[in-house]
C-alpha positions in Angstrom: -10.3 -11.5 15.3 -12.9 -12.4 12.5 -16.8 -12.2 14.0 -18.8 -15.2 12.9 -21.1 -14.8 10.3 -24.3 -16.4 9.9 -23.6 -19.8 7.7 -25.6 -19.6 4.1 -28.6 -22.2 4.8 -29.3 -24.2 1.2 -32.3 -21.8 -0.4 -32.2 -19.3 2.5 -29.2 -16.9 2.0 -31.0 -13.6 1.0 -29.5 -10.9 -0.4 -29.9 -8.6 3.1 -27.8 -11.4 4.6 -25.4 -11.1 2.1 -25.3 -7.2 2.2 -25.0 -7.5 6.0 -21.9 -10.3 5.6 -20.2 -8.1 3.1 -20.0 -5.0 5.2 -19.1 -6.9 8.5 -16.5 -8.4 6.5 -15.2 -5.4 5.4 -15.3 -3.4 8.8 -13.1 -6.4 9.7 -10.6 -6.1 7.6 -10.1 -2.6 8.1 -9.7 -3.1 11.7 -7.6 -6.2 11.2 -5.4 -4.0 9.1 -5.0 -1.7 12.2 -7.0 1.4 10.8 -7.7 3.6 13.7 -11.7 3.6 12.8 -14.0 5.1 15.3 -17.1 6.2 13.6 -19.3 3.7 11.2 -21.9 5.2 8.9 -24.1 2.5 7.0 -27.0 3.0 4.5 -29.3 0.3 5.5 -30.4 -2.9 4.0 -33.4 -4.1 5.8 -34.9 -2.8 9.2 -32.0 0.0 10.8 -32.7 -0.8 14.5 -31.9 -4.4 14.0 -28.9 -4.0 11.9 -27.5 -1.2 13.7 -27.6 -3.6 17.0 -26.0 -6.5 15.2 -23.0 -4.4 14.1 -22.8 -2.6 18.1 -22.8 -6.3 19.2 -20.1 -7.2 16.9 -17.8 -4.2 16.6 -18.6 -2.6 20.4 -15.8 -0.2 20.4 -17.3 1.6 17.3 -19.5 4.4 17.2 -22.1 2.9 14.8 -24.9 5.0 12.6 -27.4 3.0 10.8 -29.9 4.8 8.6 -32.1 4.4 5.7 -31.1 6.6 3.3 -28.0 7.6 4.9 -26.4 8.6 1.3 -28.5 11.6 1.7 -28.4 12.4 4.9 -24.5 12.0 5.9 -22.0 13.3 3.2 -19.3 11.1 4.2 -21.9 8.3 2.9 -22.8 9.9 -0.2 -19.0 10.6 -0.7 -18.1 6.9 -0.5 -21.1 6.1 -2.5 -19.9 8.0 -5.3 -16.2 6.5 -4.7 -17.6 3.0 -4.6 -19.6 4.0 -8.5 -16.3 5.4 -9.9 -13.3 3.5 -8.4 -13.4 0.3 -9.8 -11.4 -1.9 -7.9 -7.7 -2.4 -9.3 -8.4 -6.4 -9.7 -11.0 -5.8 -11.7 -10.0 -6.5 -15.1 -12.4 -6.1 -18.0 -14.5 -9.2 -18.9 -13.8 -11.7 -22.0 -16.2 -12.2 -24.2 -15.6 -15.7 -26.3 -17.7 -16.9 -29.4 -19.1 -20.5 -29.6 -16.1 -21.1 -32.1 -13.6 -20.0 -29.9 -14.9 -22.7 -27.2 
């Protein structure tokens, strides 16, 4: 079951909401694949208490920690951050550069 995401309103879908929706979507995909996820550590975007309350409402079966600078507090968040920056997604392909004459 996919949680309802806030639909973007024209001109009002800010980066914080996009980040929240992306994280929620990732967590839901992990759960949908049958992963036995029990703990979720999140480096916050915006107010940590409000974000944690939001996540707890969507995923009541998880133990959730939302903290500012979580990557410097929790080693698992730091490791995930490094992996996200170092390991490109398998679908990532190099960008193609076209000259004006080729278009």
